[in-house]
C-alpha positions in Angstrom: 50.2 -53.3 35.1 50.4 -53.9 31.3 53.9 -54.0 29.6 55.0 -54.6 26.0 58.6 -55.6 25.6 61.0 -57.8 23.6 62.0 -60.9 25.5 65.6 -61.7 26.1 66.8 -65.1 24.8 66.6 -66.7 28.3 62.9 -65.8 28.4 61.8 -67.0 25.0 61.0 -70.6 26.1 58.2 -69.3 28.4 56.2 -68.5 25.3 56.0 -72.2 24.2 53.0 -73.0 26.4 51.0 -70.2 24.7 52.1 -71.6 21.3 51.0 -75.1 22.3 47.6 -73.7 23.6 46.8 -71.7 20.5 48.4 -73.9 17.8 47.8 -77.5 19.0 48.4 -78.9 15.5 52.1 -78.2 15.8 53.9 -81.4 17.1 56.5 -81.8 19.8 59.4 -82.5 17.3 58.7 -79.3 15.4 58.5 -77.1 18.5 61.7 -78.7 19.8 63.3 -77.6 16.6 61.7 -74.2 16.5 62.6 -73.3 20.1 66.2 -74.5 19.8 67.0 -73.1 16.4 64.6 -70.3 15.2 64.4 -68.5 18.5 68.2 -68.2 18.7 68.1 -65.0 16.5 64.5 -64.0 16.3 62.6 -61.4 18.3 59.6 -62.2 20.4 57.4 -59.2 21.3 55.3 -59.9 24.4 52.4 -58.2 26.2 52.3 -59.0 29.9 49.9 -58.1 32.6 51.2 -58.2 36.1 54.1 -60.3 34.9 51.9 -62.9 33.1 52.2 -63.5 29.4 49.0 -62.6 27.7 49.8 -62.1 24.0 52.8 -62.4 21.7 54.1 -62.2 18.2 57.4 -63.5 16.8 59.6 -61.8 14.2 61.9 -64.1 12.3 64.7 -62.1 10.5 65.5 -62.4 6.8 67.8 -60.6 4.5 66.0 -59.8 1.3 67.1 -59.2 -2.3 65.0 -56.3 -3.7 66.0 -56.0 -7.3 69.5 -54.6 -7.2 69.5 -53.8 -3.5 69.4 -55.7 -0.2 67.4 -55.0 2.9 66.5 -56.6 6.2 62.9 -57.7 6.9 61.0 -60.0 9.2 58.4 -62.8 8.9 55.6 -62.4 11.5 54.6 -65.7 13.1 52.8 -67.1 16.1 50.5 -64.1 16.7 48.7 -65.5 19.7 46.6 -64.2 22.6 45.3 -66.2 25.5 41.6 -66.9 25.1 40.7 -65.1 28.3 42.6 -62.0 27.2 41.1 -61.6 23.7 39.1 -58.6 22.5 41.2 -56.2 24.5 43.2 -54.8 21.6 46.4 -56.7 22.6 47.2 -58.0 19.1 46.8 -54.6 17.7 49.2 -53.1 20.2 51.8 -55.7 19.3 51.4 -55.3 15.6 51.6 -51.5 15.7 54.7 -51.7 17.9 56.4 -54.2 15.5 55.6 -52.0 12.5 56.8 -48.9 14.3 60.1 -50.4 15.4 60.8 -51.9 11.9 59.9 -48.6 10.2 62.5 -47.0 12.4 65.1 -49.5 11.1 64.2 -48.5 7.6 62.9 -51.9 6.7 60.8 -52.2 3.5 58.0 -54.4 4.8 56.8 -57.0 7.2 55.4 -60.3 5.7 53.3 -63.1 7.1 51.1 -66.0 6.1 47.6 -65.2 7.5 45.3 -67.6 9.3 42.6 -65.2 8.2 43.2 -62.4 5.7 40.5 -60.3 7.3 42.5 -60.0 10.6 45.4 -58.3 8.9 43.8 -56.1 6.2 42.9 -53.3 8.6 46.6 -53.0 9.5 47.6 -52.5 5.9 48.6 -56.0 4.9 47.8 -57.1 1.3 48.6 -60.3 -0.6 51.9 -59.9 -2.5 52.9 -63.5 -3.2 50.9 -66.2 -4.9 52.6 -69.6 -4.4 52.6 -71.9 -7.4 51.9 -75.5 -6.5 51.0 -78.8 -7.9 50.5 -82.5 -7.1 52.7 -85.2 -8.6 50.2 -87.3 -10.6 50.2 -91.1 -11.1 53.3 -93.3 -10.9 54.7 -91.5 -13.9 54.3 -87.9 -15.1 52.1 -87.8 -18.2 53.9 -87.8 -21.5 57.2 -88.9 -20.0 58.8 -91.7 -22.1 60.6 -94.6 -20.6 63.9 -93.3 -22.2 64.5 -90.9 -19.3 63.9 -93.4 -16.6 66.7 -93.4 -14.0 68.4 -90.2 -15.3 67.4 -88.1 -12.3 68.2 -88.7 -8.7 68.0 -86.9 -5.3 70.7 -87.1 -2.7 71.1 -85.3 0.6 73.1 -82.0 0.8 76.0 -83.1 3.0 77.1 -81.2 6.1 79.6 -78.6 4.9 77.8 -78.1 1.5 75.3 -75.5 2.8 77.3 -72.6 1.4 77.3 -74.3 -2.1 73.6 -74.8 -1.8 73.1 -71.1 -1.0 75.2 -69.9 -4.0 73.3 -72.3 -6.3 69.9 -71.1 -5.0 70.7 -67.4 -5.1 71.9 -67.6 -8.8 68.6 -69.3 -9.8 66.5 -66.9 -7.8 68.1 -63.8 -9.3 67.2 -65.1 -12.7 63.5 -65.6 -11.8 62.4 -63.3 -9.0 62.6 -59.6 -8.1 62.0 -60.1 -4.3 63.3 -63.1 -2.4 65.0 -64.0 0.8 68.7 -64.4 0.3 70.2 -67.7 1.1 73.4 -68.4 3.0 74.9 -71.4 4.8 72.9 -70.8 8.0 69.7 -70.5 6.0 70.2 -74.1 4.7 71.4 -75.4 8.0 68.2 -74.2 9.6 66.1 -75.5 6.7 67.6 -78.9 7.0 66.9 -79.0 10.8 63.3 -77.9 10.1 62.8 -80.7 7.5 64.4 -83.2 9.9 61.8 -82.3 12.5 59.2 -83.4 10.0 60.9 -86.6 8.7 62.5 -84.9 5.7 65.7 -83.6 4.3 67.4 -81.0 2.0 68.6 -82.6 -1.2 70.5 -82.0 -4.4 68.8 -83.1 -7.7 71.2 -84.4 -10.3 71.2 -85.8 -13.8 73.8 -88.5 -14.3 75.8 -87.0 -11.5 75.5 -83.3 -12.6 73.7 -81.0 -10.1 70.7 -79.4 -11.8 68.5 -78.6 -8.8 67.9 -78.2 -5.1 64.9 -78.8 -3.0 63.6 -80.0 0.4 60.9 -82.4 1.4 59.0 -83.5 4.5 57.0 -86.7 5.2 55.4 -86.2 8.6 51.8 -85.8 7.6 51.7 -85.9 3.8 54.6 -86.0 1.4 55.6 -82.4 0.6 58.3 -81.2 -1.8 59.2 -77.6 -1.0 60.6 -75.0 -3.4 62.2 -77.0 -6.2 64.9 -74.8 -7.7 65.8 -76.2 -11.1 68.3 -74.6 -13.5 66.9 -72.8 -16.4 67.7 -75.3 -19.2 65.8 -78.0 -17.3 62.8 -76.1 -16.2 60.6 -77.4 -19.0 61.2 -80.9 -17.5 60.4 -79.9 -13.9 57.5 -82.4 -13.6 59.4 -85.2 -15.1 62.4 -84.6 -12.8 60.3 -84.3 -9.6 58.4 -87.5 -10.5 61.6 -89.4 -11.1 63.1 -88.2 -7.8 60.0 -88.4 -5.6 57.6 -90.7 -7.5 58.1 -93.5 -4.9 56.5 -91.4 -2.1 53.0 -92.3 -1.1 50.4 -90.2 -2.9 49.5 -87.5 -2.7 52.8 -85.7 -3.1 52.3 -81.9 -2.8 54.8 -79.6 -4.5 54.9 -76.1 -3.1 56.8 -73.0 -4.2 57.5 -73.6 -7.9 59.5 -70.8 -9.4 57.6 -67.8 -10.8 56.8 -68.2 -14.4 56.2 -71.9 -14.5 54.1 -72.6 -17.6 50.7 -73.8 -16.4 50.2 -75.3 -19.9 53.1 -77.7 -19.3 52.5 -78.4 -15.6 49.2 -79.0 -13.7 49.8 -76.1 -11.5 47.6 -73.9 -9.4 48.4 -70.7 -7.6 47.3 -69.6 -4.1 47.8 -66.3 -2.4 49.8 -67.1 0.7 52.0 -64.2 1.8 50.8 -60.7 2.8 53.1 -57.7 2.8 52.8 -54.6 4.9 54.8 -51.6 3.5 56.9 -49.8 6.2 59.7 -47.4 5.1 58.6 -46.3 1.7 61.9 -45.3 0.2 63.1 -48.8 0.8 59.9 -50.4 -0.2 59.8 -48.6 -3.6 63.6 -49.1 -4.2 62.8 -52.3 -6.2 60.7 -50.5 -8.8 62.0 -49.6 -12.2 60.6 -47.8 -15.3 61.3 -47.9 -19.0 62.4 -44.3 -18.9 63.0 -41.5 -16.4 59.7 -40.6 -14.7 58.5 -38.4 -11.8 55.3 -38.7 -9.8 54.0 -36.5 -7.1 52.6 -39.1 -4.7 50.3 -38.5 -1.7 50.1 -41.4 0.6 47.9 -42.3 3.6 48.8 -44.7 6.4 46.5 -45.6 9.2 49.3 -46.7 11.5 52.6 -44.8 10.6 52.2 -41.0 10.5 55.6 -40.7 8.7 54.0 -42.3 5.7 51.3 -39.6 5.5 52.2 -36.8 3.2 53.3 -35.7 -0.3 56.4 -37.2 -1.8 58.4 -36.8 -5.0 58.9 -40.3 -6.5 61.6 -40.5 -9.2 62.3 -43.7 -11.0 63.9 -44.9 -14.2 65.7 -47.9 -15.7 68.4 -47.9 -13.0 67.0 -46.6 -9.8 64.0 -45.4 -7.7 64.0 -42.7 -5.0 61.4 -41.2 -2.8 61.7 -37.9 -1.0 59.3 -35.7 0.9 58.1 -32.8 -1.1 60.0 -29.9 0.5 58.5 -26.8 -1.1 55.2 -25.6 -2.4 56.8 -22.8 -4.3 56.8 -24.8 -7.5 53.3 -26.2 -7.4 53.1 -29.5 -9.1 49.8 -31.3 -9.1 49.6 -34.6 -7.3 49.6 -37.6 -9.8 48.7 -40.3 -7.3 46.8 -40.4 -4.1 47.0 -43.8 -2.4 47.0 -45.6 0.9 50.3 -47.4 1.3 48.7 -50.9 1.1 47.5 -50.1 -2.4 51.2 -50.0 -3.5 51.4 -53.8 -2.8 48.6 -54.5 -5.3 49.9 -52.0 -7.9 53.4 -53.3 -7.9 53.3 -57.0 -7.2 50.0 -58.0 -8.7 48.5 -58.1 -12.1 45.2 -56.4 -11.2 43.6 -53.6 -13.2 44.6 -50.2 -12.0 40.9 -49.0 -11.9 39.9 -51.9 -9.7 42.7 -51.2 -7.2 42.0 -47.5 -7.1 38.3 -48.1 -6.6 38.7 -50.7 -3.9 41.5 -48.9 -2.1 40.0 -45.4 -2.5 43.0 -44.2 -4.5 43.2 -41.6 -7.3 45.4 -41.7 -10.4 45.2 -38.8 -12.8 44.9 -39.3 -16.5 48.4 -38.0 -17.0 49.7 -40.4 -14.3 48.0 -43.3 -16.0 49.9 -42.6 -19.2 53.2 -42.5 -17.2 52.2 -45.6 -15.2 52.2 -47.8 -18.3 56.0 -47.3 -18.4 56.4 -48.5 -14.8 57.6 -52.1 -14.6 54.9 -53.6 -12.4 54.0 -57.2 -11.9 57.2 -57.7 -9.9 57.8 -61.3 -9.1 57.9 -62.1 -5.3 59.2 -65.5 -4.1 58.8 -65.8 -0.3 58.4 -69.4 0.9 59.9 -68.8 4.4 56.8 -70.4 5.9 57.5 -72.0 9.3 
């Protein structure tokens, strides 16, 4: 008999052999950390046949900042099916159940880093975050004079300082991103443990004793500097600062998760799509959007998985808020401005693509009048989601 259910905490360890089978690249130290720390508060959705685990996915919880509001969400990880159980629709059943349950909790979206984009596109996932990255060049960053040598240093965040680190990070992120995972003391305690499992640490960056940044690094396979958060007045020196703090690491030194808006003319950066989003509860998903003036759209949405997202809605938004309500009456007939599958909203709001391209590829429709109004919608929202395990 087939059963889909959430495992209780005492059962979660039994999924580790499946993880080791499907993801053999993950080492023992990392899995020791993951199964002692991350599974303490995550959810593991399992599909069993006659009591035997056949397929799973894990949902790691995060509290998100969406513009002016906050919402719970989850990062989908370890989507795995035993080889002999594949091609039986098990992954689909788990994903649909996860989406259904999270919709019922009014969560805005699920997010994941795909092994293969094509696997998740049919379920309505689209890329919403491009990670900015670079490599530290040479023994010294180009153009840096010897005058600044020794000014910058990195030192471990001490036990008990995790709350300070969270406040520091949230302030920087609110200045640079519209959507990000809120930090708290537990967030950084967990991150420190994760880094320690890969021979790294969580560190303050300082200039002559003054804290000006926060980042993490790992050294297990190659040297990686993760999510360097530098205060605004020093951001044009990001490369110099990182090279001063981590220049002694064996090359290459990969830097991942630079803040949105880093000037590629000043840093040798490249961007890579890494996180896909799947809209769930649309009023929450659209709550982050703002417009230059008060606007109203009549929006028809399609959703291949969630029937509640199929229908006609009145979407009102302005400089201060955004709201979405089902269209209750046909007495006052207003023409539909937009007709879109829900996944197209990810590309429209969080990307910088041409509207015509999105509508053509996603089989959407935007009337000429709606296009005029759309120019006043503040799109190109900055997402910053580096919660990659």
